[in-house]
N, CA, C and O atoms as a Tinker XYZ file with bonds, in Angstrom:
   320  protein
     1  N    -28.151000  -19.422000 -162.048000    73     2
     2  CA   -26.426000  -19.066000 -162.233000    64     1     3
     3  C    -26.040000  -17.936000 -162.082000    63     2     4     5
     4  O    -25.004000  -17.726000 -162.713000    81     3
     5  N    -26.437000  -17.026000 -161.476000    73     3     6
     6  CA   -25.813000  -15.600000 -161.252000    64     5     7
     7  C    -24.325000  -15.680000 -160.681000    63     6     8     9
     8  O    -24.303000  -15.360000 -159.493000    81     7
     9  N    -23.377000  -15.938000 -161.073000    73     7    10
    10  CA   -22.288000  -16.156000 -160.139000    64     9    11
    11  C    -21.391000  -14.595000 -160.266000    63    10    12    13
    12  O    -21.876000  -13.617000 -160.835000    81    11
    13  N    -20.181000  -14.602000 -159.699000    73    11    14
    14  CA   -19.318000  -13.441000 -160.103000    64    13    15
    15  C    -19.082000  -13.179000 -161.191000    63    14    16    17
    16  O    -18.703000  -14.155000 -161.837000    81    15
    17  N    -19.143000  -12.071000 -161.838000    73    15    18
    18  CA   -19.179000  -11.521000 -163.072000    64    17    19
    19  C    -20.323000  -11.518000 -163.856000    63    18    20    21
    20  O    -20.252000  -10.896000 -164.917000    81    19
    21  N    -21.282000  -12.031000 -163.592000    73    19    22
    22  CA   -22.680000  -12.098000 -164.337000    64    21    23
    23  C    -23.499000  -10.803000 -163.644000    63    22    24    25
    24  O    -23.229000  -10.182000 -162.617000    81    23
    25  N    -24.547000  -10.644000 -164.550000    73    23    26
    26  CA   -25.694000   -9.572000 -164.175000    64    25    27
    27  C    -25.389000   -8.246000 -164.369000    63    26    28    29
    28  O    -24.609000   -7.918000 -165.263000    81    27
    29  N    -25.939000   -7.395000 -163.597000    73    27    30
    30  CA   -25.544000   -5.454000 -163.636000    64    29    31
    31  C    -24.986000   -5.421000 -162.220000    63    30    32    33
    32  O    -25.695000   -4.836000 -161.401000    81    31
    33  N    -24.007000   -5.869000 -161.847000    73    31    34
    34  CA   -23.384000   -5.395000 -160.727000    64    33    35
    35  C    -22.641000   -4.050000 -160.742000    63    34    36    37
    36  O    -22.213000   -3.662000 -161.829000    81    35
    37  N    -22.402000   -3.135000 -159.405000    73    35    38
    38  CA   -21.742000   -2.069000 -159.573000    64    37    39
    39  C    -20.573000   -1.762000 -160.572000    63    38    40    41
    40  O    -20.368000   -0.944000 -161.469000    81    39
    41  N    -19.753000   -3.047000 -159.854000    73    39    42
    42  CA   -18.263000   -2.801000 -160.654000    64    41    43
    43  C    -17.452000   -1.594000 -160.763000    63    42    44    45
    44  O    -17.162000   -0.905000 -159.785000    81    43
    45  N    -17.161000   -1.394000 -161.718000    73    43    46
    46  CA   -16.175000    0.140000 -162.205000    64    45    47
    47  C    -17.067000    1.015000 -162.641000    63    46    48    49
    48  O    -16.760000    2.150000 -162.278000    81    47
    49  N    -17.975000    0.975000 -163.222000    73    47    50
    50  CA   -18.799000    1.769000 -163.726000    64    49    51
    51  C    -19.876000    2.266000 -162.787000    63    50    52    53
    52  O    -20.779000    2.806000 -163.427000    81    51
    53  N    -20.035000    2.264000 -161.769000    73    51    54
    54  CA   -20.959000    2.852000 -160.616000    64    53    55
    55  C    -20.883000    4.109000 -160.555000    63    54    56    57
    56  O    -21.897000    4.796000 -160.438000    81    55
    57  N    -19.421000    4.725000 -160.637000    73    55    58
    58  CA   -19.422000    6.112000 -160.474000    64    57    59
    59  C    -19.972000    6.985000 -161.577000    63    58    60    61
    60  O    -20.121000    8.206000 -161.544000    81    59
    61  N    -20.212000    6.250000 -162.437000    73    59    62
    62  CA   -20.218000    6.914000 -163.773000    64    61    63
    63  C    -21.760000    7.912000 -163.536000    63    62    64    65
    64  O    -21.847000    9.038000 -164.027000    81    63
    65  N    -22.599000    7.445000 -162.930000    73    63    66
    66  CA   -23.967000    7.962000 -162.887000    64    65    67
    67  C    -23.876000    9.218000 -161.910000    63    66    68    69
    68  O    -24.602000   10.210000 -161.841000    81    67
    69  N    -23.013000    8.938000 -161.346000    73    67    70
    70  CA   -23.041000   10.122000 -160.200000    64    69    71
    71  C    -21.981000   11.659000 -160.694000    63    70    72    73
    72  O    -22.099000   12.792000 -160.229000    81    71
    73  N    -21.132000   11.253000 -161.605000    73    71    74
    74  CA   -20.513000   12.146000 -162.455000    64    73    75
    75  C    -21.324000   12.523000 -163.452000    63    74    76    77
    76  O    -21.129000   13.722000 -163.650000    81    75
    77  N    -22.127000   12.100000 -164.171000    73    75    78
    78  CA   -23.264000   12.605000 -165.049000    64    77    79
    79  C    -24.273000   13.235000 -164.523000    63    78    80    81
    80  O    -24.734000   14.112000 -165.254000    81    79
    81  N    -24.786000   13.095000 -163.499000    73    79    82
    82  CA   -25.371000   13.743000 -162.595000    64    81    83
    83  C    -25.139000   15.088000 -162.213000    63    82    84    85
    84  O    -26.000000   15.967000 -162.166000    81    83
    85  N    -23.626000   15.238000 -161.874000    73    83    86
    86  CA   -22.779000   16.220000 -161.273000    64    85    87
    87  C    -22.725000   17.393000 -162.833000    63    86    88    89
    88  O    -23.087000   18.569000 -162.783000    81    87
    89  N    -22.251000   16.774000 -163.964000    73    87    90
    90  CA   -22.194000   17.444000 -164.908000    64    89    91
    91  C    -23.588000   17.984000 -165.442000    63    90    92    93
    92  O    -23.400000   19.058000 -166.014000    81    91
    93  N    -24.740000   17.657000 -165.450000    73    91    94
    94  CA   -25.985000   18.158000 -165.780000    64    93    95
    95  C    -26.100000   19.406000 -164.771000    63    94    96    97
    96  O    -26.186000   20.585000 -165.112000    81    95
    97  N    -26.083000   18.928000 -163.522000    73    95    98
    98  CA   -26.321000   20.173000 -162.663000    64    97    99
    99  C    -25.602000   21.371000 -162.667000    63    98   100   101
   100  O    -25.963000   22.408000 -162.110000    81    99
   101  N    -24.375000   21.171000 -163.434000    73    99   102
   102  CA   -23.254000   22.151000 -163.527000    64   101   103
   103  C    -23.967000   22.856000 -164.620000    63   102   104   105
   104  O    -24.205000   24.052000 -164.448000    81   103
   105  N    -24.350000   22.267000 -165.748000    73   103   106
   106  CA   -24.994000   22.885000 -167.127000    64   105   107
   107  C    -25.907000   23.510000 -166.389000    63   106   108   109
   108  O    -25.637000   24.687000 -166.150000    81   107
   109  N    -27.128000   23.006000 -165.854000    73   107   110
   110  CA   -28.140000   23.884000 -165.488000    64   109   111
   111  C    -27.691000   24.955000 -164.715000    63   110   112   113
   112  O    -28.223000   26.013000 -165.051000    81   111
   113  N    -26.861000   25.050000 -163.756000    73   111   114
   114  CA   -26.425000   26.243000 -162.572000    64   113   115
   115  C    -25.878000   27.048000 -163.818000    63   114   116   117
   116  O    -26.520000   28.087000 -163.973000    81   115
   117  N    -24.831000   26.855000 -164.790000    73   115   118
   118  CA   -24.352000   27.976000 -165.917000    64   117   119
   119  C    -25.338000   28.366000 -166.520000    63   118   120   121
   120  O    -25.397000   29.595000 -166.554000    81   119
   121  N    -26.632000   27.546000 -167.316000    73   119   122
   122  CA   -27.558000   27.993000 -167.737000    64   121   123
   123  C    -28.245000   29.278000 -167.068000    63   122   124   125
   124  O    -28.480000   30.355000 -167.617000    81   123
   125  N    -28.512000   28.891000 -165.723000    73   123   126
   126  CA   -29.355000   29.537000 -164.888000    64   125   127
   127  C    -28.605000   30.992000 -164.735000    63   126   128   129
   128  O    -29.372000   31.940000 -164.909000    81   127
   129  N    -27.534000   31.263000 -164.504000    73   127   130
   130  CA   -26.494000   32.286000 -164.200000    64   129   131
   131  C    -26.403000   33.069000 -165.249000    63   130   132   133
   132  O    -26.111000   34.256000 -165.108000    81   131
   133  N    -26.687000   32.414000 -166.701000    73   131   134
   134  CA   -26.326000   33.150000 -167.825000    64   133   135
   135  C    -27.499000   33.655000 -168.505000    63   134   136   137
   136  O    -27.412000   34.399000 -169.481000    81   135
   137  N    -28.577000   33.272000 -168.016000    73   135   138
   138  CA   -29.729000   33.736000 -168.266000    64   137   139
   139  C    -30.356000   35.215000 -167.572000    63   138   140   141
   140  O    -30.854000   36.206000 -168.105000    81   139
   141  N    -30.051000   34.823000 -165.965000    73   139   142
   142  CA   -30.413000   35.983000 -165.406000    64   141   143
   143  C    -29.461000   37.137000 -165.710000    63   142   144   145
   144  O    -29.929000   38.265000 -165.869000    81   143
   145  N    -28.270000   36.934000 -165.792000    73   143   146
   146  CA   -27.402000   37.903000 -166.080000    64   145   147
   147  C    -27.828000   38.791000 -167.615000    63   146   148   149
   148  O    -27.898000   40.018000 -167.691000    81   147
   149  N    -28.050000   37.928000 -168.629000    73   147   150
   150  CA   -28.386000   38.650000 -169.831000    64   149   151
   151  C    -29.500000   39.294000 -169.666000    63   150   152   153
   152  O    -29.558000   40.395000 -170.213000    81   151
   153  N    -30.831000   38.772000 -168.799000    73   151   154
   154  CA   -32.031000   39.745000 -168.727000    64   153   155
   155  C    -31.618000   41.013000 -167.909000    63   154   156   157
   156  O    -32.222000   42.058000 -168.151000    81   155
   157  N    -30.657000   41.001000 -166.980000    73   155   158
   158  CA   -30.649000   42.253000 -165.991000    64   157   159
   159  C    -29.891000   43.231000 -167.226000    63   158   160   161
   160  O    -30.271000   44.396000 -167.338000    81   159
   161  N    -29.165000   42.873000 -167.836000    73   159   162
   162  CA   -28.382000   43.982000 -168.902000    64   161   163
   163  C    -29.249000   44.286000 -169.833000    63   162   164   165
   164  O    -29.275000   45.493000 -170.071000    81   163
   165  N    -30.057000   43.566000 -170.525000    73   163   166
   166  CA   -31.071000   43.841000 -171.693000    64   165   167
   167  C    -31.983000   44.776000 -171.079000    63   166   168   169
   168  O    -32.217000   45.847000 -171.638000    81   167
   169  N    -32.453000   44.506000 -170.114000    73   167   170
   170  CA   -33.534000   45.144000 -169.160000    64   169   171
   171  C    -32.979000   46.961000 -169.289000    63   170   172   173
   172  O    -33.670000   47.878000 -169.732000    81   171
   173  N    -31.785000   47.048000 -168.840000    73   171   174
   174  CA   -30.991000   48.497000 -168.450000    64   173   175
   175  C    -30.853000   48.858000 -169.914000    63   174   176   177
   176  O    -31.377000   49.932000 -170.209000    81   175
   177  N    -30.290000   48.227000 -170.848000    73   175   178
   178  CA   -30.104000   48.706000 -172.128000    64   177   179
   179  C    -31.299000   49.087000 -172.821000    63   178   180   181
   180  O    -31.344000   50.233000 -173.268000    81   179
   181  N    -32.291000   48.306000 -172.990000    73   179   182
   182  CA   -33.174000   48.646000 -173.306000    64   181   183
   183  C    -34.139000   49.787000 -172.776000    63   182   184   185
   184  O    -34.985000   50.300000 -173.509000    81   183
   185  N    -33.965000   50.123000 -171.543000    73   183   186
   186  CA   -34.757000   51.245000 -171.056000    64   185   187
   187  C    -34.004000   52.648000 -171.146000    63   186   188   189
   188  O    -34.653000   53.693000 -171.141000    81   187
   189  N    -32.296000   52.635000 -171.247000    73   187   190
   190  CA   -31.569000   53.613000 -171.812000    64   189   191
   191  C    -32.269000   53.804000 -173.113000    63   190   192   193
   192  O    -33.046000   54.755000 -173.030000    81   191
   193  N    -32.269000   53.192000 -174.382000    73   191   194
   194  CA   -32.794000   53.292000 -175.604000    64   193   195
   195  C    -34.037000   54.048000 -175.552000    63   194   196   197
   196  O    -34.260000   55.034000 -176.255000    81   195
   197  N    -34.867000   53.537000 -174.666000    73   195   198
   198  CA   -36.279000   54.180000 -174.889000    64   197   199
   199  C    -36.438000   55.560000 -174.734000    63   198   200   201
   200  O    -37.324000   56.216000 -175.282000    81   199
   201  N    -35.412000   56.081000 -173.842000    73   199   202
   202  CA   -35.348000   57.471000 -173.210000    64   201   203
   203  C    -34.616000   58.037000 -174.347000    63   202   204   205
   204  O    -35.064000   59.173000 -174.505000    81   203
   205  N    -33.658000   57.779000 -175.262000    73   203   206
   206  CA   -32.821000   58.306000 -176.143000    64   205   207
   207  C    -33.857000   58.235000 -177.304000    63   206   208   209
   208  O    -33.844000   59.273000 -177.966000    81   207
   209  N    -34.587000   57.477000 -177.659000    73   207   210
   210  CA   -35.498000   57.099000 -178.880000    64   209   211
   211  C    -36.384000   58.589000 -178.617000    63   210   212   213
   212  O    -36.457000   59.455000 -179.488000    81   211
   213  N    -37.038000   58.710000 -177.250000    73   211   214
   214  CA   -38.112000   59.628000 -176.750000    64   213   215
   215  C    -37.282000   61.056000 -176.929000    63   214   216   217
   216  O    -37.897000   62.087000 -177.204000    81   215
   217  N    -36.104000   61.045000 -176.786000    73   215   218
   218  CA   -35.385000   62.498000 -176.926000    64   217   219
   219  C    -35.272000   62.698000 -178.560000    63   218   220   221
   220  O    -35.380000   63.849000 -178.983000    81   219
   221  N    -35.122000   61.944000 -179.212000    73   219   222
   222  CA   -35.071000   62.100000 -180.575000    64   221   223
   223  C    -36.629000   62.443000 -181.625000    63   222   224   225
   224  O    -36.871000   62.959000 -182.716000    81   223
   225  N    -37.241000   61.928000 -180.736000    73   223   226
   226  CA   -38.568000   62.322000 -181.078000    64   225   227
   227  C    -39.220000   63.767000 -180.842000    63   226   228   229
   228  O    -40.015000   64.424000 -181.514000    81   227
   229  N    -38.516000   64.022000 -179.525000    73   227   230
   230  CA   -38.847000   65.406000 -178.968000    64   229   231
   231  C    -38.031000   66.189000 -179.667000    63   230   232   233
   232  O    -38.418000   67.354000 -179.587000    81   231
   233  N    -36.919000   66.053000 -180.422000    73   231   234
   234  CA   -36.418000   67.083000 -181.216000    64   233   235
   235  C    -36.581000   67.095000 -182.601000    63   234   236   237
   236  O    -36.001000   67.887000 -183.342000    81   235
   237  N    -37.410000   66.175000 -182.986000    73   235   238
   238  CA   -38.034000   66.250000 -184.329000    64   237   239
   239  C    -39.219000   67.073000 -184.228000    63   238   240   241
   240  O    -39.568000   67.787000 -185.168000    81   239
   241  N    -39.979000   66.998000 -182.925000    73   239   242
   242  CA   -41.048000   67.669000 -182.866000    64   241   243
   243  C    -40.466000   69.290000 -182.819000    63   242   244   245
   244  O    -40.816000   70.083000 -183.693000    81   243
   245  N    -39.748000   69.603000 -181.954000    73   243   246
   246  CA   -39.130000   70.786000 -181.773000    64   245   247
   247  C    -38.761000   71.579000 -183.370000    63   246   248   249
   248  O    -39.034000   72.746000 -183.648000    81   247
   249  N    -38.157000   70.693000 -184.167000    73   247   250
   250  CA   -37.474000   71.068000 -185.416000    64   249   251
   251  C    -38.704000   71.270000 -186.262000    63   250   252   253
   252  O    -38.615000   72.181000 -187.084000    81   251
   253  N    -39.856000   70.585000 -186.219000    73   251   254
   254  CA   -41.035000   70.650000 -187.013000    64   253   255
   255  C    -42.131000   71.825000 -186.742000    63   254   256   257
   256  O    -43.127000   72.142000 -187.391000    81   255
   257  N    -41.549000   72.381000 -185.480000    73   255   258
   258  CA   -42.575000   73.531000 -184.696000    64   257   259
   259  C    -43.777000   72.933000 -184.162000    63   258   260   261
   260  O    -44.854000   73.523000 -184.066000    81   259
   261  N    -43.527000   71.613000 -183.783000    73   259   262
   262  CA   -45.255000   71.083000 -183.064000    64   261   263
   263  C    -44.988000   71.563000 -181.667000    63   262   264   265
   264  O    -46.005000   71.942000 -181.086000    81   263
   265  N    -43.792000   71.645000 -180.940000    73   263   266
   266  CA   -43.721000   72.376000 -179.911000    64   265   267
   267  C    -42.838000   73.557000 -179.598000    63   266   268   269
   268  O    -41.961000   73.871000 -180.402000    81   267
   269  N    -43.007000   74.197000 -178.535000    73   267   270
   270  CA   -42.441000   75.321000 -177.986000    64   269   271
   271  C    -40.865000   74.902000 -177.524000    63   270   272   273
   272  O    -40.602000   73.701000 -177.465000    81   271
   273  N    -39.753000   75.960000 -177.175000    73   271   274
   274  CA   -38.739000   75.469000 -176.798000    64   273   275
   275  C    -39.247000   75.369000 -175.204000    63   274   276   277
   276  O    -38.537000   74.580000 -174.579000    81   275
   277  N    -40.063000   75.840000 -174.582000    73   275   278
   278  CA   -40.313000   75.500000 -173.252000    64   277   279
   279  C    -40.761000   74.061000 -173.084000    63   278   280   281
   280  O    -40.324000   73.400000 -172.142000    81   279
   281  N    -41.567000   73.577000 -173.910000    73   279   282
   282  CA   -42.266000   72.471000 -173.981000    64   281   283
   283  C    -41.195000   71.401000 -173.900000    63   282   284   285
   284  O    -41.186000   70.466000 -173.099000    81   283
   285  N    -40.245000   71.677000 -174.888000    73   283   286
   286  CA   -38.928000   70.923000 -175.098000    64   285   287
   287  C    -38.131000   70.705000 -174.000000    63   286   288   289
   288  O    -37.543000   69.638000 -173.822000    81   287
   289  N    -38.048000   71.991000 -172.970000    73   287   290
   290  CA   -36.963000   71.958000 -172.308000    64   289   291
   291  C    -37.808000   70.855000 -170.986000    63   290   292   293
   292  O    -37.181000   69.997000 -170.364000    81   291
   293  N    -39.071000   71.093000 -170.814000    73   291   294
   294  CA   -39.752000   70.225000 -169.952000    64   293   295
   295  C    -39.635000   68.348000 -170.424000    63   294   296   297
   296  O    -39.373000   67.404000 -169.679000    81   295
   297  N    -39.858000   68.346000 -171.497000    73   295   298
   298  CA   -39.652000   67.023000 -171.985000    64   297   299
   299  C    -38.244000   66.702000 -171.480000    63   298   300   301
   300  O    -38.041000   65.818000 -170.648000    81   299
   301  N    -37.393000   67.370000 -171.953000    73   299   302
   302  CA   -35.967000   66.944000 -171.600000    64   301   303
   303  C    -35.596000   66.867000 -169.854000    63   302   304   305
   304  O    -34.665000   66.224000 -169.370000    81   303
   305  N    -36.155000   67.336000 -169.430000    73   303   306
   306  CA   -35.959000   67.172000 -167.830000    64   305   307
   307  C    -36.714000   66.124000 -167.581000    63   306   308   309
   308  O    -36.361000   65.643000 -166.504000    81   307
   309  N    -37.546000   65.560000 -168.035000    73   307   310
   310  CA   -38.534000   64.414000 -167.368000    64   309   311
   311  C    -37.880000   63.187000 -167.968000    63   310   312   313
   312  O    -38.181000   62.080000 -167.523000    81   311
   313  N    -36.877000   63.336000 -169.092000    73   311   314
   314  CA   -36.302000   62.462000 -169.677000    64   313   315
   315  C    -34.918000   62.142000 -169.253000    63   314   316   317
   316  O    -34.542000   60.979000 -169.398000    81   315
   317  N    -34.189000   62.934000 -168.797000    73   315   318
   318  CA   -32.993000   62.711000 -168.190000    64   317   319
   319  C    -32.914000   63.036000 -166.893000    63   318   320
   320  O    -31.863000   62.863000 -166.275000    81   319
């Protein structure tokens, strides 16, 4: 006795699965683009920080007398 109004017909709620799927796909797309954007920025900034740290180490070594001015200038050319 499955007449009209009984069972699991599409009815008015059939499109909700499509909308839910679109929301999930948009969410994944936003996550993907945010992740890729953050990776690029962090790579560039970490690379810049490491050369700055190396320059600070070279300055300290020069101040302690571990390296000469010529060696310091050579290190400076390589880092910059």
